[in-house]
C-alpha positions, 0 to 999 in steps of 0.5 A, spaced: 508 835 443 509 828 440 502 828 436 503 835 434 510 833 430 506 827 428 501 831 425 506 836 422 510 830 419 504 827 416 501 834 413 508 835 410 508 828 407 501 829 404 503 836 401 509 833 398 505 827 395 500 832 392 505 837 390 509 832 386 502 829 383 500 836 381 507 837 378 507 831 374 500 832 371 501 839 369 507 837 365 504 831 362 498 836 360 503 841 358 506 836 353 500 833 351 497 840 349 504 842 346 504 835 342 496 837 339 499 844 337 504 841 333 500 836 330 495 841 328 500 846 325 503 840 321 496 838 319 495 845 316 501 845 313 500 838 310 493 839 308 494 843 301 499 838 299 495 832 300 489 835 297 493 837 291 496 830 291 488 827 291 486 832 285 492 829 281 490 822 282 
């Protein structure tokens, strides 16, 4: 019984650690992806203005 309880607690401990790590990685990945999307949209919006400035110069 004691060994089974120990195994269960260690299993829960590892599950918790991996769950937190997975959550953090998912959040960071989603944030990185959204940042890239925002940058791409800004770049698309600003490219014609920059090209116009370059043409004027």
